[in-house]
C-alpha positions as CSV (number, residue, x, y, z in Angstrom):
1,M,-3.8,16.4,81.2
2,M,-7.4,14.9,79.8
3,N,-8.6,18.4,78.5
4,K,-5.0,18.2,76.1
5,R,-5.4,14.7,75.2
6,N,-9.1,15.7,74.3
7,M,-7.6,19.0,72.1
8,T,-5.6,16.8,70.5
9,Q,-8.3,14.1,69.1
10,R,-9.9,16.9,68.2
11,F,-7.2,18.5,66.5
12,I,-6.1,15.4,64.5
13,A,-9.9,14.9,63.4
14,L,-10.5,18.2,62.4
15,S,-7.0,18.3,60.5
16,S,-8.0,15.1,58.7
17,I,-11.0,16.6,57.2
18,M,-9.6,19.8,56.3
19,V,-7.3,17.7,53.9
20,L,-9.8,15.4,52.3
21,V,-12.0,18.3,51.8
22,M,-8.9,20.0,50.1
23,I,-8.4,16.8,48.1
24,Q,-12.3,16.8,47.3
25,I,-11.8,20.4,45.8
26,L,-8.6,19.2,44.1
27,S,-10.5,16.7,42.4
28,F,-12.5,19.0,40.1
29,L,-9.4,20.3,38.6
30,P,-9.4,18.2,35.0
31,Q,-7.0,15.7,34.4
32,Q,-4.9,13.9,31.9
33,I,-6.7,10.6,31.1
34,N,-4.5,7.9,29.0
35,A,-6.4,5.7,27.2
36,A,-5.6,1.3,28.7
37,A,-4.0,0.4,25.6
38,L,-3.4,-3.7,25.9
39,T,-0.1,-4.2,26.4
40,N,-0.1,-7.6,23.8
41,G,-3.6,-6.4,22.0
42,A,-4.7,-8.2,18.9
43,T,-8.3,-8.1,17.3
44,I,-10.9,-11.5,16.3
45,A,-13.6,-11.2,14.3
46,V,-16.2,-13.9,12.6
47,V,-18.6,-13.4,9.7
48,D,-20.2,-15.2,7.5
49,Q,-19.5,-15.1,3.5
50,D,-21.8,-11.9,3.3
51,D,-19.8,-10.2,6.0
52,K,-22.7,-10.6,8.8
53,K,-21.0,-10.6,12.2
54,I,-21.1,-14.0,13.7
55,V,-18.4,-13.0,16.3
56,P,-18.2,-9.0,16.6
57,I,-15.1,-7.2,16.7
58,T,-13.2,-8.5,20.2
59,A,-10.1,-6.9,21.1
60,V,-8.1,-9.3,23.4
61,E,-4.8,-9.3,25.8
62,V,-2.9,-12.0,24.1
63,E,-0.7,-14.5,26.2
64,E,2.7,-15.3,25.1
65,G,2.6,-18.5,22.5
66,Q,-1.5,-18.3,21.9
67,T,-2.4,-19.1,18.8
68,A,-5.7,-18.1,16.6
69,F,-6.9,-21.1,17.2
70,D,-6.6,-20.4,20.9
71,I,-8.0,-17.2,20.7
72,L,-11.0,-18.4,18.6
73,K,-11.9,-20.9,21.1
74,E,-11.8,-18.6,24.3
75,V,-13.7,-15.5,22.8
76,T,-16.4,-18.0,21.1
77,G,-16.9,-19.6,24.9
78,E,-16.7,-15.9,26.6
79,Q,-19.6,-14.9,24.4
80,E,-21.3,-18.2,24.1
81,V,-21.1,-18.7,20.7
82,A,-21.5,-22.6,19.9
83,L,-17.7,-23.5,18.3
84,D,-17.6,-27.0,16.4
85,Y,-14.7,-28.2,15.3
86,S,-12.6,-31.5,15.4
87,I,-8.9,-32.3,15.3
88,H,-7.4,-34.0,11.6
89,E,-4.1,-35.7,12.6
90,Q,-2.9,-34.2,9.7
91,F,-4.7,-30.8,9.0
92,G,-5.1,-29.9,12.5
93,A,-8.4,-28.3,13.8
94,M,-10.8,-28.1,11.4
95,I,-13.7,-25.7,12.2
96,G,-17.0,-27.3,11.3
97,G,-19.5,-24.3,12.1
98,I,-19.4,-21.1,14.2
99,G,-22.6,-20.2,15.7
100,E,-25.4,-21.1,14.0
101,V,-23.5,-20.5,10.6
102,A,-21.6,-23.3,8.5
103,P,-19.7,-23.3,5.2
104,E,-21.9,-25.4,2.6
105,G,-20.3,-26.7,-1.0
106,Y,-16.9,-25.9,-1.4
107,D,-16.7,-23.2,0.8
108,Y,-14.6,-23.0,4.0
109,W,-13.6,-21.3,6.6
110,G,-10.9,-19.3,5.7
111,F,-8.3,-17.6,8.4
112,I,-7.1,-14.2,7.6
113,I,-4.3,-12.3,9.3
114,N,-3.9,-8.4,8.8
115,G,-6.3,-8.7,5.3
116,E,-4.4,-11.6,3.9
117,E,-5.3,-15.2,4.0
118,A,-3.0,-16.9,6.0
119,Q,-0.5,-19.3,4.3
120,V,-0.4,-21.3,7.7
121,G,-3.2,-22.5,9.6
122,A,-5.1,-20.9,13.0
123,S,-4.2,-23.9,15.1
124,S,-0.1,-23.1,14.5
125,Y,-0.2,-19.6,14.0
126,V,1.5,-17.8,17.0
127,V,-0.6,-14.6,17.3
128,E,1.3,-11.3,17.3
129,K,0.4,-8.0,19.2
130,G,-1.8,-5.6,17.0
131,D,-2.7,-8.6,14.5
132,S,-6.2,-8.3,13.3
133,L,-8.0,-12.2,13.2
134,L,-10.8,-12.6,10.7
135,F,-12.4,-16.0,9.9
136,K,-14.7,-16.2,7.2
137,I,-16.6,-18.4,4.9
138,I,-15.2,-18.1,1.6
139,S,-14.8,-20.0,-1.9
140,Y,-11.5,-20.7,-3.1
141,P,-10.1,-18.6,-4.9
142,A,-10.8,-15.4,-1.5
143,E,-12.7,-12.8,-3.6
144,K,-10.0,-9.4,-3.4
145,V,-10.6,-5.8,-3.4
146,N,-7.8,-3.4,-3.8
147,I,-7.5,-0.4,-1.8
148,T,-4.8,2.8,-1.8
149,V,-3.5,3.5,1.3
150,S,-1.3,7.0,1.6
151,A,0.2,8.5,4.8
152,M,1.5,12.3,4.8
153,D,3.6,13.6,7.9
154,S,3.3,17.1,9.2
155,L,5.3,18.6,6.5
156,D,3.6,16.8,3.7
157,H,5.9,14.9,2.7
158,S,4.8,11.4,1.4
159,I,5.4,8.1,3.8
160,F,4.3,6.2,1.2
161,N,1.5,5.9,-0.9
162,E,0.6,2.0,-1.9
163,T,-2.1,-0.1,-3.4
164,V,-2.4,-3.1,-1.9
165,Q,-5.1,-6.3,-2.1
166,V,-7.3,-7.4,0.7
167,V,-9.9,-10.0,1.3
168,K,-13.0,-8.6,1.1
169,G,-14.3,-8.4,4.7
170,A,-11.2,-7.1,5.5
171,S,-11.0,-3.5,7.6
172,A,-9.2,-0.5,6.8
173,F,-6.9,-1.2,9.7
174,D,-6.1,-4.7,7.6
175,A,-5.1,-2.4,4.3
176,L,-3.4,0.2,6.8
177,K,-1.1,-2.9,8.1
178,L,-0.3,-4.5,4.6
179,A,0.3,-1.2,2.8
180,G,2.9,-0.3,5.8
181,K,4.2,-3.8,4.9
182,T,4.4,-4.0,1.7
183,A,6.5,-0.1,1.6
184,A,8.7,-1.7,4.4
185,V,7.3,1.2,6.8
186,K,6.5,0.4,10.9
187,V,3.0,1.2,11.6
188,D,2.8,1.7,15.4
189,A,-0.5,1.0,16.6
190,A,-2.1,-0.1,19.7
191,I,-5.3,-2.1,20.7
192,D,-7.8,-0.3,22.7
193,P,-10.4,-2.7,24.1
194,V,-13.5,-0.9,23.6
195,Y,-11.9,1.2,20.2
196,W,-9.7,-1.2,19.1
197,A,-7.1,0.0,16.6
198,Y,-5.5,3.4,17.2
199,I,-1.9,4.8,15.2
200,N,0.7,5.8,17.4
201,N,2.8,6.5,14.6
202,I,3.6,5.7,11.3
203,G,7.4,5.3,9.8
204,E,9.6,7.8,11.6
205,A,7.3,10.9,11.8
206,K,7.9,13.6,14.1
207,L,5.1,14.3,16.0
208,G,4.4,17.1,18.1
209,E,2.9,17.7,21.4
210,Y,-0.6,18.7,20.1
211,E,-0.4,16.2,16.6
212,Y,-1.9,13.3,15.8
213,W,-3.0,10.9,13.0
214,S,-6.2,11.8,11.4
215,T,-7.9,9.3,8.9
216,Y,-9.7,10.2,5.6
217,M,-11.8,7.8,3.5
218,N,-12.3,8.8,0.3
219,E,-11.4,12.8,1.1
220,N,-14.2,12.3,4.0
221,Y,-12.8,12.3,7.3
222,M,-13.5,8.9,9.0
223,T,-16.4,9.0,11.7
224,E,-15.9,5.4,12.8
225,G,-12.8,3.4,13.4
226,L,-10.1,1.7,11.5
227,S,-11.1,-1.2,12.5
228,S,-14.8,-1.3,11.9
229,Y,-14.6,-0.1,8.5
230,L,-14.8,-2.5,5.9
231,V,-13.2,-1.6,2.6
232,K,-14.7,-1.6,-0.8
233,E,-13.3,-1.7,-3.9
234,G,-11.4,1.4,-5.3
235,D,-11.0,2.7,-1.6
236,H,-8.8,5.6,-1.0
237,L,-7.3,5.4,2.8
238,N,-5.3,8.7,3.7
239,L,-3.7,9.2,7.4
240,T,-2.0,12.9,7.6
241,V,-1.4,14.3,10.6
242,E,-3.3,17.0,12.4
243,S,-3.1,19.3,15.9
244,W,-5.7,19.6,18.2
245,A,-3.9,22.6,19.7
246,P,-6.1,25.8,20.7
247,P,-6.3,28.5,18.0
248,T,-4.3,31.5,19.2
249,D,-5.2,35.0,19.4
250,D,-4.1,35.6,15.5
251,D,-6.2,32.7,14.9
252,N,-7.0,33.6,11.0
253,G,-3.7,33.3,10.4
254,T,-3.3,37.3,9.0
255,G,-1.6,38.4,11.6
256,E,-4.6,40.5,12.3
257,E,-7.4,40.6,15.3
258,E,-10.2,38.7,13.7
259,G,-12.6,41.1,11.9
260,E,-9.9,43.6,11.0
261,T,-9.4,45.2,7.9
262,P,-5.5,45.6,7.2
263,D,-4.9,49.4,6.9
264,T,-3.5,50.0,3.2
265,G,-4.8,53.7,3.3
266,G,-7.4,53.9,1.1
267,E,-5.1,52.3,-1.7
268,T,-4.9,49.1,-3.5
269,P,-2.0,46.7,-2.7
270,E,0.9,47.0,-4.6
271,G,0.7,44.6,-7.4
272,E,-3.0,43.6,-6.7
273,N,-4.9,43.1,-10.2
274,E,-2.0,44.3,-11.7
275,Q,-0.5,41.3,-13.3
276,Q,-2.9,39.4,-15.8
277,P,-2.1,36.6,-17.8
278,D,-0.3,36.7,-21.4
279,P,-3.0,36.4,-24.0
280,T,0.0,34.9,-26.2
281,L,0.7,31.8,-23.9
282,P,-1.5,28.9,-23.2
283,P,-2.9,28.9,-19.6
284,A,-0.9,26.4,-17.6
285,A,-1.6,22.6,-17.2
286,D,-4.2,21.7,-14.4
287,P,-2.4,19.1,-12.3
288,V,-2.7,15.3,-12.1
289,T,-3.4,14.6,-8.6
290,E,-1.9,11.5,-7.3
291,E,-5.0,10.0,-6.9
292,Q,-6.0,10.0,-10.2
293,V,-2.8,8.2,-11.3
294,A,-3.3,5.9,-8.4
295,T,-7.0,4.7,-9.6
296,A,-6.1,4.3,-13.2
297,I,-3.1,2.3,-12.1
298,Q,-5.3,0.4,-10.1
299,S,-8.3,-0.1,-12.6
300,A,-5.6,-1.1,-15.3
301,T,-3.9,-3.8,-13.0
302,Q,-7.5,-4.5,-12.5
303,F,-7.7,-4.9,-16.4
304,I,-4.7,-7.0,-17.2
305,S,-4.8,-9.4,-13.8
306,K,-8.4,-10.6,-15.0
307,Q,-7.0,-11.1,-18.8
308,G,-4.2,-13.2,-17.3
309,V,-0.5,-12.1,-17.6
310,K,0.6,-13.8,-20.9
311,D,4.0,-11.6,-22.0
312,E,6.8,-10.4,-20.5
313,F,5.5,-6.8,-20.5
314,G,2.3,-7.6,-19.1
315,A,4.2,-9.4,-16.2
316,I,6.5,-6.3,-15.5
317,A,3.6,-4.0,-15.6
318,I,1.9,-5.6,-12.9
319,K,4.8,-5.7,-10.6
320,A,5.8,-2.0,-11.2
321,A,2.2,-1.6,-10.1
322,G,2.9,-3.5,-6.8
323,K,1.5,-6.4,-7.8
324,E,3.3,-10.1,-7.5
325,I,4.0,-11.6,-10.9
326,P,1.8,-15.2,-11.0
327,Q,3.3,-18.2,-10.7
328,Q,1.8,-19.9,-13.8
329,Y,3.7,-17.7,-15.3
330,I,7.0,-18.0,-14.4
331,D,6.6,-22.0,-14.3
332,N,5.5,-21.1,-18.3
333,L,8.5,-19.2,-18.8
334,K,11.0,-22.0,-17.1
335,K,8.9,-24.6,-19.9
336,S,9.6,-22.6,-22.4
337,I,13.3,-22.2,-21.7
338,I,13.8,-25.9,-20.9
339,T,12.0,-26.7,-24.1
340,N,14.1,-24.2,-26.6
341,E,17.1,-25.4,-24.2
342,G,18.1,-21.8,-23.7
343,N,18.4,-20.9,-27.2
344,Y,16.0,-18.0,-29.2
345,R,17.0,-16.3,-32.5
346,N,16.6,-12.3,-31.1
347,V,18.1,-11.3,-29.0
348,T,15.5,-9.1,-27.6
349,D,13.8,-12.5,-26.6
350,Y,16.3,-12.6,-23.7
351,E,16.5,-9.3,-22.5
352,R,12.2,-9.3,-22.7
353,I,12.5,-12.8,-20.2
354,V,15.0,-11.2,-18.0
355,L,13.5,-8.3,-17.3
356,A,10.2,-10.0,-16.2
357,L,12.5,-12.8,-14.1
358,S,14.4,-9.5,-12.3
359,A,10.9,-8.2,-11.4
360,A,9.8,-11.6,-10.1
361,G,13.1,-11.5,-8.0
362,I,14.5,-14.2,-10.2
363,D,18.4,-14.9,-11.1
364,A,18.3,-14.7,-14.7
365,A,21.9,-16.2,-14.6
366,N,21.0,-18.6,-13.4
367,F,17.5,-20.1,-14.3
368,A,16.7,-23.3,-15.3
369,G,20.2,-24.3,-16.1
370,Y,20.6,-21.7,-18.1
371,N,23.0,-18.2,-17.9
372,L,20.4,-15.7,-19.6
373,I,22.9,-12.6,-19.1
374,E,25.8,-14.6,-20.7
375,K,22.8,-14.6,-23.6
376,I,22.5,-11.5,-23.7
377,H,26.1,-9.8,-23.0
378,S,28.3,-12.6,-25.6
379,N,25.7,-12.3,-28.3
380,E,26.4,-11.9,-32.0
381,R,22.8,-10.6,-33.3
382,M,22.5,-7.6,-30.8
383,T,22.1,-4.5,-33.6
384,N,20.1,-7.3,-36.0
385,Q,16.9,-5.6,-34.6
386,G,18.2,-1.8,-34.8
387,N,18.6,0.0,-31.6
388,N,15.7,-2.2,-29.9
389,G,18.8,-4.8,-28.9
390,V,20.8,-2.4,-27.8
391,I,18.5,-0.5,-25.4
392,Y,16.9,-3.5,-24.1
393,A,20.6,-4.8,-22.9
394,L,20.7,-1.8,-21.1
395,L,17.4,-2.2,-19.5
396,A,18.0,-6.0,-18.6
397,L,21.5,-5.6,-17.4
398,D,20.7,-2.9,-15.1
399,S,17.5,-4.7,-14.0
400,G,19.1,-6.9,-11.7
401,D,22.9,-5.5,-11.2
402,Y,24.0,-8.5,-13.1
403,D,27.8,-8.8,-13.4
404,V,28.9,-8.4,-17.0
405,P,32.5,-9.7,-17.5
406,N,35.3,-6.9,-18.4
407,D,36.1,-8.7,-21.6
408,A,32.3,-9.3,-23.0
409,K,31.5,-8.5,-26.5
410,W,28.8,-6.4,-25.1
411,T,29.5,-4.2,-22.1
412,R,27.4,-1.8,-20.3
413,E,30.1,0.7,-22.0
414,S,29.9,-0.3,-25.3
415,L,26.7,-0.5,-25.0
416,V,26.0,3.2,-23.9
417,N,28.2,4.2,-26.6
418,Y,26.9,2.5,-29.3
419,L,23.6,4.0,-28.2
420,L,25.2,7.5,-28.4
421,D,26.8,7.0,-31.9
422,Q,23.3,6.4,-33.3
423,Q,21.5,9.4,-32.0
424,L,20.6,11.6,-35.1
425,D,21.5,15.3,-35.7
426,N,18.0,16.4,-34.4
427,G,18.2,14.4,-31.4
428,G,15.8,11.7,-31.6
429,W,16.9,8.1,-32.0
430,S,15.4,5.5,-35.1
431,L,15.0,1.8,-35.0
432,Y,16.8,1.9,-38.0
433,G,18.1,4.5,-40.4
434,S,17.8,8.3,-40.2
435,K,13.8,8.7,-39.6
436,A,14.0,9.3,-35.9
437,S,11.1,7.5,-34.0
438,V,9.4,9.4,-30.8
439,D,8.6,5.4,-29.3
440,I,12.6,4.5,-29.9
441,T,13.6,7.7,-28.4
442,G,11.7,7.5,-25.1
443,M,13.0,3.8,-24.9
444,A,16.4,5.2,-25.3
445,L,16.0,7.8,-22.5
446,T,14.7,4.8,-20.2
447,A,17.9,2.9,-21.2
448,L,20.5,6.0,-20.7
449,A,18.8,7.2,-17.1
450,P,21.1,5.3,-15.0
451,Y,24.4,7.1,-17.1
452,K,23.0,10.3,-16.8
453,G,25.9,11.4,-14.2
454,Q,28.1,11.1,-17.4
455,A,28.2,14.4,-19.2
456,K,28.2,12.8,-22.6
457,V,25.2,11.4,-21.8
458,Q,23.2,14.2,-19.9
459,G,23.9,16.2,-23.4
460,A,22.2,13.7,-25.5
461,I,19.0,13.1,-23.1
462,D,18.7,17.1,-23.1
463,Q,19.0,17.3,-26.9
464,A,16.5,14.1,-26.8
465,V,14.1,16.0,-24.7
466,A,14.0,19.4,-26.5
467,W,13.0,17.2,-29.7
468,V,10.5,15.3,-28.3
469,S,8.9,18.1,-26.9
470,S,9.3,20.0,-30.6
471,V,7.2,17.4,-32.5
472,Q,4.3,16.5,-29.6
473,D,1.0,17.1,-30.9
474,E,-1.4,19.9,-29.7
475,N,-3.6,17.4,-28.4
476,G,-1.2,16.2,-26.0
477,G,0.2,13.0,-28.4
478,F,2.4,12.0,-31.2
479,S,0.7,10.9,-34.4
480,D,2.6,8.8,-36.7
481,D,1.4,7.0,-39.8
482,S,3.3,3.9,-39.0
483,N,0.7,3.5,-35.3
484,G,-2.0,4.1,-37.5
485,G,-2.2,7.6,-35.8
486,D,-1.9,8.8,-32.2
487,A,-1.4,6.0,-30.5
488,S,-1.1,5.6,-26.7
489,E,1.9,3.3,-26.6
490,T,4.1,6.4,-27.8
491,T,2.7,8.4,-25.4
492,A,3.4,5.9,-22.6
493,Q,6.5,5.7,-24.1
494,V,7.8,9.1,-23.5
495,I,6.4,9.7,-20.1
496,I,8.7,6.5,-19.1
497,G,11.5,8.1,-20.6
498,L,10.5,11.7,-19.2
499,A,10.2,10.0,-15.5
500,S,13.4,7.9,-15.4
501,V,15.7,10.6,-16.3
502,G,13.8,12.7,-13.7
503,I,11.6,15.3,-15.8
504,N,8.0,15.6,-15.1
505,P,5.7,14.6,-17.9
506,T,2.9,16.9,-16.5
507,E,5.7,20.4,-16.9
508,E,5.0,23.7,-19.2
509,R,7.4,21.6,-22.4
510,F,5.0,18.7,-22.5
511,T,1.8,20.8,-22.1
512,K,0.3,21.4,-25.4
513,Q,-2.9,23.9,-25.9
514,P,-5.4,22.8,-29.3
515,V,-5.5,25.7,-31.2
516,D,-9.6,25.0,-31.7
517,T,-10.1,25.7,-28.3
518,F,-7.2,28.4,-27.7
519,A,-9.9,31.2,-28.8
520,E,-12.4,30.0,-25.9
521,S,-9.5,29.4,-23.7
522,L,-8.9,33.4,-23.3
523,D,-12.6,33.7,-22.0
524,S,-13.0,30.6,-20.3
525,P,-9.4,29.9,-19.5
526,S,-8.2,26.2,-20.0
527,S,-5.7,23.9,-18.7
528,G,-4.0,22.6,-22.0
529,V,-3.0,19.4,-22.3
530,N,0.0,17.2,-20.9
531,L,1.4,14.2,-21.4
532,I,-0.6,12.3,-18.7
533,Q,-3.6,14.0,-19.2
534,H,-3.7,12.9,-23.1
535,L,-2.4,9.0,-21.8
536,L,-6.0,8.9,-19.3
537,T,-7.5,9.8,-22.7
538,F,-7.2,6.3,-23.7
539,K,-8.3,4.9,-20.9
540,Q,-11.8,2.8,-21.1
541,D,-14.6,2.2,-19.0
542,D,-13.1,-1.9,-18.0
543,G,-9.8,-0.1,-16.9
544,G,-7.6,-0.9,-20.3
545,F,-6.3,1.5,-22.3
546,A,-7.2,1.4,-26.3
547,H,-4.2,1.7,-29.1
548,L,-6.4,4.5,-30.7
549,Q,-8.8,6.8,-29.6
550,G,-12.2,4.8,-29.7
551,G,-10.8,1.5,-29.9
552,E,-11.4,-0.8,-27.2
553,S,-9.2,-2.3,-24.4
554,D,-5.5,-3.9,-25.9
555,M,-3.5,-6.0,-23.6
556,M,-0.1,-4.3,-25.5
557,A,-1.7,-0.8,-24.6
558,S,-2.8,-1.7,-21.4
559,S,0.4,-2.7,-20.3
560,Q,2.3,0.3,-21.7
561,A,0.3,2.5,-20.4
562,L,0.0,0.8,-16.8
563,L,4.0,1.0,-17.2
564,A,3.4,4.5,-18.1
565,L,1.6,5.6,-14.8
566,A,3.7,3.3,-12.7
567,S,6.9,5.5,-13.7
568,Y,5.1,8.8,-13.1
569,D,4.0,7.5,-9.9
570,N,7.9,6.4,-9.2
571,Y,9.0,10.0,-10.3
572,L,6.2,11.3,-7.4
573,T,8.2,9.0,-4.7
574,N,11.4,9.4,-6.0
575,K,11.3,5.5,-6.7
576,G,13.5,5.6,-9.6
577,S,13.0,3.5,-12.9
578,I,10.2,0.6,-13.2
579,Y,12.8,-1.5,-15.0
580,Q,15.1,-1.5,-11.8
581,F,14.9,-4.4,-9.3
582,T,16.2,-5.3,-5.8
583,K,19.5,-7.5,-7.2
584,P,18.1,-11.2,-7.9
585,M,18.8,-13.8,-5.0
586,I,16.6,-16.8,-6.0
587,E,17.7,-19.2,-8.3
588,V,16.3,-22.1,-10.2
589,A,17.3,-24.8,-11.2
590,P,15.3,-27.8,-13.1
591,T,14.6,-30.7,-12.0
592,P,15.2,-34.0,-13.4
593,E,11.7,-34.8,-15.2
594,Q,12.1,-31.4,-16.7
595,I,15.5,-31.9,-18.3
596,D,14.1,-35.0,-19.6
597,G,11.2,-33.2,-21.3
598,K,8.4,-34.5,-18.7
599,D,7.6,-31.9,-17.4
600,E,4.1,-30.6,-17.4
601,T,2.7,-27.2,-16.3
602,P,-0.8,-27.4,-14.6
603,T,-3.5,-25.8,-16.2
604,V,-4.4,-22.9,-14.2
605,D,-7.6,-20.6,-14.8
606,E,-5.5,-17.3,-16.2
607,N,-7.8,-14.9,-14.4
608,E,-6.2,-16.3,-11.3
609,D,-3.8,-14.1,-9.7
610,E,-1.3,-16.3,-7.5
611,T,-1.1,-20.3,-8.0
612,P,-2.9,-22.1,-5.7
613,T,-1.1,-23.3,-2.4
614,V,-3.6,-26.4,-2.4
615,D,-3.9,-29.4,-4.3
616,K,-6.3,-30.0,-6.5
617,N,-7.1,-31.9,-9.3
618,E,-7.6,-30.1,-13.5
619,G,-11.3,-29.0,-13.5
620,E,-12.1,-29.6,-10.0
621,K,-13.1,-27.7,-7.0
622,P,-10.7,-28.8,-3.7
623,T,-13.0,-30.2,-1.2
624,K,-13.3,-28.4,2.3
625,E,-10.8,-30.7,3.8
626,E,-8.1,-29.6,1.0
627,A,-9.1,-26.2,1.2
628,Q,-8.4,-25.3,4.6
629,Q,-4.8,-27.6,4.4
630,N,-4.0,-23.8,4.2
631,T,-6.4,-22.7,7.1
632,D,-5.5,-25.4,9.9
633,T,-2.2,-27.2,9.3
634,V,-0.9,-29.9,10.9
635,V,-1.5,-30.4,14.7
636,K,-0.6,-33.5,16.2
637,D,-2.7,-32.8,19.7
638,E,-5.9,-30.8,20.4
639,V,-4.5,-27.7,21.8
640,E,-5.8,-27.0,25.0
641,N,-7.4,-23.8,25.9
642,T,-5.8,-23.0,29.8
643,N,-4.8,-19.2,28.9
644,E,-7.2,-17.0,31.2
645,N,-6.8,-14.1,28.6
646,K,-9.8,-11.3,29.8
647,V,-11.9,-10.3,26.5
648,V,-13.4,-7.0,25.7
649,T,-16.2,-7.3,23.7
650,K,-17.7,-3.7,22.1
651,S,-21.6,-4.2,22.4
652,E,-24.0,-1.2,23.7
653,G,-23.8,0.5,27.3
654,H,-20.1,-0.7,27.2
655,K,-18.0,0.8,29.8
656,L,-15.2,3.2,28.9
657,P,-11.9,2.4,29.2
658,S,-10.2,2.1,32.1
659,T,-8.4,5.5,32.5
660,A,-8.3,5.8,36.4
661,T,-5.7,8.1,37.5
662,P,-3.8,8.1,41.2
663,L,-5.9,11.1,41.9
664,F,-9.2,8.7,41.9
665,N,-7.4,6.3,44.2
666,L,-6.4,9.1,46.7
667,L,-10.1,10.4,46.9
668,A,-10.9,6.6,47.8
669,T,-8.2,6.5,50.3
670,G,-9.7,10.2,51.8
671,G,-12.9,9.1,51.8
672,T,-12.3,6.0,54.2
673,L,-10.0,8.7,56.0
674,L,-12.8,11.3,56.3
675,V,-15.5,8.0,57.7
676,I,-12.8,7.2,60.2
677,G,-12.1,10.6,61.4
678,S,-15.5,11.9,61.7
679,T,-16.4,8.6,63.9
680,V,-13.5,9.2,66.4
681,L,-14.6,12.7,66.3
682,I,-18.2,11.7,67.2
683,Y,-17.0,8.8,69.9
684,T,-14.3,11.6,71.3
685,Q,-17.3,14.1,71.9
686,R,-20.1,11.6,73.5
687,R,-17.3,10.3,75.8
688,Q,-16.8,13.5,76.8
689,A,-20.2,14.5,77.2
690,K,-21.2,11.5,79.4
691,K,-18.3,12.2,81.8
692,A,-19.7,15.9,82.2
């Protein structure tokens, strides 16, 4: 009986050891490891005015209801960084110094969320999942940089291509989030405790089993993370879907094993080296890349913004480029309309104002107490300025999908019919008379674009396009003595018109080969000159565009060029006409002071892109307390730091993310069983030895 019991004990012990050995062997098999993303992660960093790190980028797990100031207090406490602050009964938390750095003079601690300076205070802003928080010493207004961000899915379809402005010192991840916000496309990102932000998906792109989002900065593969790369003026961040799937046997993409030469029977494959370019035709145009267009849009936008938006076309142009129209410009328009009691001599004055208001998202049918739409469709002087009035009437009425009464003097139908009646026999339109103008023809194409579904309108468009192509110069432009020669504005109007009706301005019909280089092109093929290429020859070093070749940057030429480039970008991305905006919803009524003529528009530096949101006296810089009103809004009581979040900071020698699998736990348990089993076995053997 005793022997059977001993044998049973030995069997159990040996069986345990065998199981543990098997587990140990299995532990060497590869295991899938998942990154330990934070459930509700965000990042925070603190830098001085020169972007020198005071608190390095830190990932945190955010508890529900935590504010940015909570996170700042917690992180500085964890990292033993001094935080000097006070609680102002009106402005909330006022930050004095962080670490050994404090603002001087009129500088202040800026609170930046996802690349944009916050319009609420750190004490009242509740942190959201994926937020990128930055505290930085800045001067008012905060210095910004322009970044182009694009994303392409696995089929090389553009998801978005946006140029955005972020505060200097922001990261590539900030730029990506702002671009997604601007394009209304969701950026699904996770926060890793060590490696920070990584992209799960963008928009509704479909990712295969082995596909992932790869990041490129200025066409170079990024060797550092999105969160750690601080963007610079003019950077281009590009995200594309790539695959890490292992290569197949047919890895060279030819259907042949690598190193093999296809068997052609010793003969040249059919068609190879047979088709040569026709020397009687000009070579095809070099493509103009989207990046070239985006760069030109960015620099032209900067030029106009720096000079200050002074007219309607400048306002529409920067909106078409994705930038907001300065509030100062809208305020000036409002003051002008009230001063003139809503009356202007020319119908084109109303039309330009309506276009600018629509671009700004303001209802032109109720602006400062006036219905500017009615001023257009009931206008008795519609044709006094030739075809200009009719063309811009259509553009204005369609800019915001405004309602026009059926019994109006000028309905959309009557405007279209009038314009069609004015088309000349050669296909062009004139301002007055029988001499066709390329400028007016380009503008007419833009106005008729929404109606091209009508057969008679499409026929007029086809005839106009053919005429414009026939009169294009060999250098790609349009020379006209009335414009002083080959004017950039003319080329711009043609580009806008063609793009609006869905025709590529770089296609063969609008690509010309200069005669003086034609002979050379036979030996050294040239690409010819298309409309976009020709327009870019007017671009100046300061980002603006000249009226004529060899001239200096001109505001009107720059506005028209920016509108043309934005139109071409819209064509490439299927966004439609630059003059069509979503239906305005904001109604702007006059204040009693404005009605009484007492309104005084505050003087603001025209170089500023946005109206300041902090109060300041004319000619004086805001105090630190005033400037920080945007940074830290009203908080009555000091926020107690009661959250117990784990804070992980990237530093030298940090641990890898927690990627333990269930097998690890099994091994730990097995190790314990191994010790127990060995102990039982040894104890049993010794006990039996003593009895013997």
